[in-house]
N, C-alpha and C positions, 0 to 999 in steps of 0.2 A: 606540154607536160604540166605546166602550172594549172591550166584550166581543167585538165583531167584529174589532177590531184584534188583540186577543189570539189569537183563533181563526186569524187570517191570519198570525200570527207577526211583526207589525210594531207599531211604537209608534202610539199614538193621534194624536200631533201629525203624524207622517209620513202617516198615513191621511188626516187632514184636509187636508194640503197636496196630496195626490194628488186628493182630491175637488174642491178648489178650482182645480185645474189649475196649481198652482205647481211641482209636481214630476212628472216622467214616471217611472213605476215601472219597475223592472227586470223582466226576464223572470221571475226567481225570485219577486219580490214579486207579480206578476200570477198566478203559479201558486199562491201562498199564498192570495190573494184568491179565486181560482177554487175552490180546495179548501174554503175556508170557506163559499162559496156553494153548494157541492156541484154544481158544473157543471164541464165540461172547460175547460181554458184556451183551446182553440180557440173554444168557444162564447162565452166572455168577450170574446175579441178581436173576434169577429163582431158581438156586441152593441154593442161600443164603436166599430164601424165601422172597425176596423183589420185589417190582415193579420197573421196569426200569424207568428212568426219562422220564416224559411225559406220561407214562402209567397210567391208572386209577387203583389204588389199589382196591382189592376186598372189604375190609371193611375200609371205609375212614372217618368215623364219627370223629375220633380224628383229622385227617388231615384237615377236613372241619372246625372244631372248631378253629384250629390254624390259618388257612387262614382267618377266619371271624373275629378274634379278632383284632380290630383296635387299641387297646392299644399297640400292639407289632410293632416294626420296622420290615422291611423286613429281616434284618439280624437276628433278634431274631426269626422270623418265620422259616427261613431256618435252624437255629441251632436246634430249637425244632423238626422240621421235621426229621433232621438227627438223633437226639437222639432217637426219637420215632421209626424210621425205624430200627435203630441199635438194640434197645430192641426187637422189633418184630422179627427181623431176628434171634436173639439168643434165642428166646422163644422155649420151647420144641415142641409146635405145629408146628412151622415153620420147625423145623428139620424133623419132621415126614412127612410133606407135600412134602419136597424136596427129601426125601429118596425113 
């Protein structure tokens, strides 16, 4: 774990939090992890059952609702998107799709 975290350019405790689902990694961190795994970041997103940044997700009603809610700040929208995508990636359906 320590060697991998170093290869990815992140701390071991942060990698552990990502692994346990306590943190949603940023795009930059995911790119570092993809580089350490020697796969493209798009491949990593696909295997996690997530859409790559800028890619249109298959079912985006929730993301559309988050984007449309003008009561939220841009930072709140980004946080909600990250939480939603993390939950979707950890859902049993997402695991079956990527397997």
